[in-house]
C-alpha positions as CSV (number, residue, x, y, z in Angstrom):
1,M,-82.4,-57.3,26.1
2,A,-84.0,-60.7,25.5
3,L,-84.7,-62.9,28.5
4,T,-85.4,-66.6,28.6
5,V,-86.3,-69.0,31.4
6,A,-83.6,-71.6,32.2
7,S,-84.6,-75.2,31.5
8,P,-84.2,-77.7,34.3
9,A,-80.9,-79.6,34.4
10,R,-79.6,-82.3,36.7
11,L,-76.9,-80.6,38.8
12,W,-76.7,-82.3,42.2
13,N,-74.1,-85.1,42.3
14,R,-71.4,-86.1,44.7
15,N,-68.8,-83.6,43.5
16,F,-71.2,-80.7,43.4
17,N,-72.6,-81.6,46.8
18,L,-69.1,-81.5,48.3
19,Y,-68.1,-78.3,46.4
20,F,-71.3,-76.7,47.5
21,T,-70.7,-77.6,51.1
22,A,-67.1,-76.4,50.9
23,R,-68.2,-73.1,49.4
24,I,-70.9,-72.4,51.9
25,M,-68.7,-73.2,54.9
26,S,-65.8,-71.0,53.5
27,V,-68.1,-68.1,53.0
28,L,-69.8,-68.6,56.4
29,G,-66.4,-68.2,58.0
30,D,-65.4,-65.2,55.9
31,T,-68.7,-63.4,56.7
32,M,-68.3,-63.9,60.4
33,V,-64.9,-62.1,60.5
34,P,-66.0,-58.5,59.8
35,V,-68.6,-58.5,62.5
36,A,-66.2,-60.2,65.0
37,M,-63.3,-57.9,63.9
38,A,-65.4,-54.7,64.2
39,V,-66.6,-55.5,67.7
40,T,-63.1,-56.6,68.8
41,M,-61.4,-53.5,67.5
42,L,-63.9,-51.2,69.1
43,A,-63.7,-53.2,72.4
44,L,-59.9,-53.0,72.4
45,G,-60.1,-49.2,71.9
46,Y,-58.7,-49.2,68.4
47,G,-61.8,-47.5,66.9
48,V,-62.7,-47.1,63.2
49,S,-59.0,-46.8,62.2
50,G,-58.2,-50.2,63.8
51,I,-61.1,-51.9,62.0
52,G,-59.9,-50.3,58.7
53,Y,-56.3,-51.3,59.3
54,A,-57.2,-54.9,60.1
55,L,-59.6,-55.4,57.2
56,G,-57.3,-53.5,54.9
57,A,-54.4,-55.7,55.7
58,W,-56.4,-58.8,54.8
59,M,-57.7,-57.2,51.6
60,G,-54.3,-55.7,50.6
61,A,-52.5,-59.0,51.0
62,F,-55.2,-60.7,49.1
63,A,-55.1,-58.2,46.2
64,L,-51.3,-58.3,46.0
65,F,-51.0,-62.1,45.9
66,V,-54.1,-63.3,44.1
67,V,-52.5,-63.0,40.6
68,F,-49.7,-65.4,41.8
69,G,-52.5,-67.8,43.1
70,G,-54.0,-67.8,39.6
71,V,-50.6,-68.7,37.9
72,F,-49.9,-71.4,40.4
73,A,-53.4,-72.9,40.0
74,D,-52.9,-73.1,36.2
75,R,-49.4,-74.5,36.5
76,F,-50.3,-77.2,39.1
77,H,-53.9,-77.8,40.2
78,P,-56.2,-75.5,42.1
79,R,-57.6,-78.1,44.6
80,P,-54.4,-78.9,46.7
81,Q,-53.7,-75.2,46.7
82,M,-57.2,-74.4,48.1
83,I,-56.9,-77.2,50.7
84,G,-53.6,-75.8,51.9
85,A,-55.2,-72.3,52.1
86,D,-58.0,-73.6,54.3
87,V,-55.5,-75.2,56.7
88,V,-53.5,-71.9,57.0
89,R,-56.7,-69.9,57.6
90,A,-57.9,-72.3,60.2
91,V,-54.6,-72.1,62.1
92,I,-54.6,-68.3,61.9
93,Q,-58.1,-67.9,63.2
94,L,-57.4,-70.3,66.1
95,G,-54.3,-68.2,66.9
96,L,-56.4,-65.0,67.0
97,A,-59.0,-66.7,69.1
98,A,-56.4,-67.8,71.6
99,W,-54.8,-64.4,72.0
100,I,-58.1,-62.6,72.2
101,W,-59.2,-65.1,74.9
102,I,-56.0,-64.4,76.9
103,G,-56.4,-60.7,76.5
104,H,-54.3,-57.6,75.8
105,T,-54.2,-58.4,72.1
106,P,-51.8,-56.0,70.3
107,L,-52.9,-54.3,67.1
108,W,-49.8,-55.6,65.2
109,F,-50.8,-59.2,65.9
110,V,-54.3,-58.7,64.6
111,I,-53.0,-56.9,61.5
112,A,-50.3,-59.6,60.9
113,G,-52.9,-62.4,61.3
114,S,-55.2,-60.7,58.9
115,A,-52.5,-60.2,56.3
116,I,-51.4,-63.9,56.4
117,S,-55.1,-64.9,56.1
118,G,-55.4,-62.6,53.1
119,V,-52.4,-64.4,51.4
120,A,-54.0,-67.8,52.1
121,T,-57.3,-66.6,50.6
122,A,-55.4,-65.3,47.6
123,M,-54.2,-68.9,47.0
124,F,-57.8,-70.2,47.5
125,Q,-59.8,-67.8,45.4
126,P,-58.7,-68.3,41.8
127,G,-59.6,-72.0,41.9
128,L,-63.2,-71.2,42.6
129,S,-63.9,-70.3,39.0
130,S,-62.1,-73.2,37.3
131,L,-63.6,-75.8,39.6
132,V,-67.2,-74.9,38.8
133,P,-67.1,-76.2,35.2
134,Q,-65.5,-79.4,36.5
135,V,-68.2,-80.1,39.1
136,A,-71.3,-78.7,37.4
137,T,-73.4,-79.7,34.3
138,D,-75.0,-76.3,34.0
139,V,-72.6,-73.4,34.7
140,Q,-75.2,-70.6,35.1
141,K,-77.4,-72.8,37.3
142,A,-74.4,-73.8,39.4
143,N,-73.4,-70.1,39.8
144,G,-76.9,-69.3,40.8
145,L,-77.0,-72.0,43.4
146,L,-73.5,-71.1,44.7
147,R,-74.7,-67.5,45.0
148,V,-77.7,-68.8,47.0
149,S,-75.2,-70.6,49.3
150,Q,-73.2,-67.4,49.6
151,G,-76.3,-65.5,50.4
152,L,-77.3,-68.1,53.1
153,A,-73.8,-67.9,54.5
154,T,-73.9,-64.1,54.4
155,M,-77.2,-64.3,56.2
156,G,-76.1,-66.8,58.8
157,G,-72.4,-65.7,59.3
158,P,-73.0,-62.2,60.5
159,A,-76.0,-63.2,62.6
160,L,-74.0,-66.0,64.2
161,G,-71.0,-63.7,64.7
162,G,-73.2,-60.9,66.1
163,V,-74.8,-63.3,68.6
164,L,-71.4,-64.8,69.7
165,V,-69.7,-61.5,70.2
166,A,-72.8,-60.0,72.0
167,T,-73.4,-62.9,74.3
168,T,-69.9,-64.5,74.8
169,S,-66.6,-63.3,73.4
170,P,-65.1,-62.5,69.9
171,A,-62.6,-65.2,70.7
172,L,-65.4,-67.9,70.3
173,A,-66.4,-66.3,67.0
174,F,-62.9,-66.7,65.6
175,A,-62.7,-70.3,66.9
176,V,-65.9,-71.2,65.1
177,D,-64.6,-69.5,62.0
178,A,-61.5,-71.8,62.1
179,G,-63.9,-74.8,62.2
180,T,-65.6,-73.6,59.0
181,F,-62.3,-73.5,57.1
182,A,-61.5,-77.0,58.4
183,V,-64.8,-78.4,57.0
184,S,-64.2,-76.6,53.7
185,G,-60.8,-78.3,53.3
186,L,-62.1,-81.7,54.1
187,C,-64.8,-81.4,51.5
188,L,-62.4,-80.2,48.8
189,A,-60.1,-83.1,49.6
190,A,-62.9,-85.6,49.0
191,L,-63.7,-84.3,45.5
192,R,-63.1,-86.7,42.5
193,L,-62.3,-84.5,39.6
194,P,-61.6,-85.3,35.9
195,A,-58.2,-84.8,34.4
196,F,-57.2,-81.2,34.5
197,E,-55.3,-79.7,31.6
198,I,-52.1,-78.2,32.9
199,D,-49.7,-75.9,31.0
200,R,-46.3,-75.7,32.8
201,S,-44.5,-74.0,30.0
202,G,-42.9,-70.6,30.7
203,S,-41.7,-69.0,33.8
204,T,-44.0,-67.5,36.5
205,L,-43.2,-64.0,35.1
206,Q,-44.1,-65.1,31.5
207,N,-47.4,-66.6,32.8
208,L,-48.2,-63.4,34.6
209,R,-47.6,-61.5,31.4
210,F,-49.7,-63.9,29.4
211,G,-52.6,-63.6,31.8
212,W,-52.3,-59.8,31.8
213,N,-52.3,-59.7,28.0
214,D,-55.4,-61.9,27.9
215,F,-57.1,-59.8,30.5
216,R,-56.5,-56.4,28.8
217,S,-57.5,-57.7,25.4
218,R,-61.2,-57.9,26.6
219,S,-62.6,-54.4,26.8
220,W,-65.7,-55.5,28.6
221,L,-63.6,-57.1,31.3
222,W,-61.3,-54.2,32.2
223,A,-64.1,-51.7,31.8
224,V,-66.0,-53.4,34.6
225,I,-62.8,-53.5,36.7
226,L,-62.3,-49.8,36.3
227,I,-65.8,-49.2,37.5
228,W,-65.1,-51.6,40.4
229,W,-62.1,-49.5,41.4
230,V,-64.4,-46.6,42.1
231,L,-66.9,-48.8,43.9
232,G,-64.0,-50.3,46.0
233,V,-62.6,-47.0,47.2
234,F,-65.9,-45.2,47.9
235,V,-68.3,-48.0,48.8
236,W,-66.8,-51.4,49.7
237,G,-63.9,-49.9,51.5
238,P,-65.8,-47.8,54.0
239,I,-69.1,-49.7,54.2
240,T,-68.0,-52.3,56.8
241,P,-66.0,-50.1,59.3
242,V,-68.0,-47.0,58.9
243,G,-71.3,-48.8,58.5
244,A,-70.6,-50.8,61.7
245,V,-69.9,-47.6,63.7
246,S,-73.1,-46.0,62.3
247,I,-75.4,-48.9,62.9
248,I,-73.9,-50.0,66.3
249,G,-74.1,-46.5,67.5
250,A,-77.7,-46.2,66.6
251,H,-79.0,-49.7,67.4
252,G,-76.4,-51.7,69.3
253,K,-73.9,-54.5,68.5
254,A,-76.3,-57.1,67.3
255,A,-78.0,-54.8,64.8
256,F,-75.0,-54.7,62.5
257,G,-75.1,-58.5,62.3
258,Y,-78.8,-58.3,61.5
259,A,-78.2,-55.9,58.7
260,E,-75.5,-58.0,57.2
261,S,-77.8,-61.1,57.5
262,A,-80.5,-59.2,55.7
263,F,-78.1,-58.5,52.9
264,G,-77.5,-62.2,52.7
265,A,-81.2,-63.0,52.6
266,G,-81.6,-60.6,49.7
267,S,-78.7,-62.3,48.0
268,V,-80.5,-65.6,48.2
269,L,-83.5,-64.2,46.5
270,G,-81.4,-62.4,43.8
271,A,-79.6,-65.6,43.1
272,L,-82.8,-67.6,42.8
273,I,-84.1,-65.1,40.3
274,A,-80.8,-65.4,38.3
275,I,-81.1,-69.2,38.2
276,R,-84.4,-68.9,36.3
277,I,-83.6,-65.9,34.0
278,R,-81.0,-66.1,31.2
279,A,-80.3,-62.7,29.6
280,K,-79.0,-62.5,26.1
281,R,-76.9,-59.6,27.3
282,P,-76.0,-60.7,30.8
283,L,-73.9,-57.7,31.9
284,L,-76.7,-55.3,30.8
285,A,-79.2,-57.3,32.9
286,G,-76.7,-57.3,35.8
287,G,-76.2,-53.5,35.5
288,L,-80.0,-52.9,35.8
289,A,-80.1,-55.0,39.0
290,M,-77.2,-53.0,40.4
291,L,-79.4,-50.0,40.6
292,L,-80.8,-51.6,43.8
293,F,-77.4,-51.8,45.4
294,P,-77.1,-48.2,46.7
295,L,-79.8,-48.9,49.2
296,M,-77.3,-50.6,51.5
297,P,-75.0,-47.5,52.1
298,L,-78.1,-45.3,52.2
299,A,-79.7,-47.4,55.0
300,A,-76.4,-47.4,56.9
301,A,-76.2,-43.6,56.6
302,L,-79.8,-42.9,57.7
303,T,-80.0,-45.7,60.3
304,P,-83.8,-45.9,60.3
305,S,-85.7,-48.4,62.5
306,I,-84.3,-51.9,62.4
307,P,-87.0,-53.2,60.0
308,L,-86.4,-50.5,57.5
309,L,-82.6,-50.9,57.9
310,T,-82.7,-54.6,57.2
311,L,-85.1,-54.0,54.3
312,G,-82.6,-51.6,52.7
313,Y,-79.8,-54.2,53.1
314,A,-82.0,-57.0,51.8
315,V,-83.1,-55.2,48.6
316,S,-79.5,-54.2,48.0
317,G,-78.5,-57.8,48.3
318,I,-81.0,-58.8,45.6
319,G,-79.3,-56.5,43.1
320,W,-75.8,-57.5,44.1
321,A,-76.4,-61.3,43.8
322,F,-78.2,-61.0,40.5
323,W,-75.2,-59.1,39.1
324,G,-72.8,-61.6,40.7
325,V,-74.4,-64.6,38.9
326,Q,-74.3,-62.8,35.5
327,W,-70.7,-61.8,36.1
328,A,-69.4,-65.2,37.2
329,T,-71.1,-67.0,34.4
330,T,-69.8,-64.5,31.8
331,I,-66.2,-65.0,33.1
332,Q,-66.4,-68.8,33.1
333,T,-68.0,-69.0,29.6
334,Q,-66.1,-66.2,27.8
335,I,-62.6,-67.2,28.8
336,P,-60.9,-70.5,27.7
337,A,-60.5,-73.1,30.5
338,D,-56.7,-73.3,30.1
339,R,-56.2,-69.7,31.1
340,L,-59.3,-69.2,33.3
341,N,-57.3,-69.2,36.6
342,R,-54.8,-66.6,35.5
343,V,-57.4,-64.2,34.0
344,S,-59.8,-64.7,36.9
345,A,-56.9,-63.8,39.3
346,Y,-56.4,-60.5,37.5
347,E,-60.2,-60.0,37.5
348,V,-60.4,-60.7,41.2
349,A,-57.3,-58.5,42.0
350,G,-58.6,-55.7,40.0
351,S,-62.1,-55.9,41.5
352,I,-60.9,-55.6,45.1
353,L,-57.5,-53.9,44.8
354,A,-59.0,-50.5,45.7
355,V,-61.0,-51.9,48.7
356,P,-58.0,-51.8,51.2
357,L,-57.3,-48.2,50.2
358,G,-60.9,-47.4,51.0
359,Q,-60.7,-49.3,54.3
360,A,-57.4,-47.7,55.3
361,V,-58.7,-44.1,54.7
362,S,-62.1,-44.7,56.2
363,G,-61.0,-43.6,59.7
364,P,-59.4,-40.3,58.6
365,A,-62.3,-39.7,56.2
366,T,-64.9,-40.0,59.0
367,H,-63.0,-37.3,60.9
368,L,-62.9,-35.1,57.9
369,L,-66.5,-35.6,56.5
370,G,-68.4,-37.4,59.3
371,V,-69.8,-40.9,59.4
372,R,-73.2,-40.1,57.9
373,E,-71.7,-37.8,55.2
374,L,-69.2,-40.5,54.1
375,L,-72.0,-43.1,53.8
376,L,-74.1,-40.7,51.8
377,L,-71.2,-40.2,49.4
378,A,-70.9,-43.9,49.1
379,T,-74.6,-44.0,48.1
380,V,-74.1,-41.5,45.3
381,M,-70.9,-43.2,44.0
382,S,-72.5,-46.7,44.0
383,L,-75.5,-45.3,42.0
384,G,-73.0,-43.7,39.6
385,C,-71.2,-47.1,39.1
386,A,-74.5,-48.8,38.4
387,V,-75.3,-46.2,35.7
388,A,-71.8,-46.6,34.2
389,L,-72.4,-50.3,33.7
390,L,-75.4,-49.4,31.6
391,L,-73.7,-46.7,29.6
392,V,-70.4,-48.3,28.6
393,P,-70.9,-50.0,25.1
394,P,-68.6,-53.1,25.5
395,I,-70.4,-54.0,28.8
396,R,-74.0,-53.5,27.8
397,R,-73.5,-55.1,24.3
398,L,-71.7,-58.3,25.3
399,R,-73.8,-61.3,24.4
400,A,-74.1,-64.5,26.3
401,V,-72.2,-67.7,25.3
402,E,-74.5,-70.7,25.2
């Protein structure tokens, strides 16, 4: 696996500045929600199952509708679709904040709000990939910087959410979250983009079929998605609700936010490394980095002292971010621009479709296995997924496109 150091390239311009701001604000809002939702569900007496149902409703709605978001983005244009999604998400979060502030928030309302927000995010997400080549002069460098922004937001969002719910009320956290989506929408509206090639031929069903055929024709792509199914059910599904119970039970409410923030800090470092290093076989390099990822569920399971807990989350974040840059760059350079939204939608849906299943069963699974045992199982399965990335030939042999 040959590695080279990336040459400097001018990247910062008006469009990228706006897109970067929109991205960091959107992720900041998204990362505040799990902390606020976990504390809210526990405070309302809904327990681990309530957390799983609320987060699962968001993820399930997202997974079901994201392929349609990709088709609509290719048929029309991703930017107005993303702006509309930000408006809907801001309104939903304000509604949740208001009812939580009033009190006696029913579980159905939280689940319904999460589901609607998930649909809006499904309309937002596919455009993220196709806009990067339009606002950036260097795709890998842009993805690295965007991963840095995601890491910073992941670091700041949970910490801010943890402080807000610990010192004030979850309602304020949801209100601040609404503000982040408003800023994101305004930045996207201010972009000045070049002409976007639009193909409006064929029906929605035909476009869905076209995207699926393109997706399944790339063995490296669906092989990663199959591995991500296992990761979604056994790791990403339970890690937030079960990890929250484990960490909050051992160290208090704010500690969960600190751990998530440490993961964000590690993500910043991993992204900075990915900006500088270009691998000839990017998915092989990303798979090696993913060997660090199991430290997050392991730390959540063992709940050591807070310094060791946050260290485990931080090192895990390094591996996750490095993989993320390699994966995003591979998707954006291997797939033609005129079908990128549709194929990316299938990739995103496949990546996270199993997560709501893992979230929904996390409550019953803790009763069956126990909190610590379930997190240790997640550790073993995440290590197995990292090893699989290294062993599957189409993944490890795929060469970078210059």
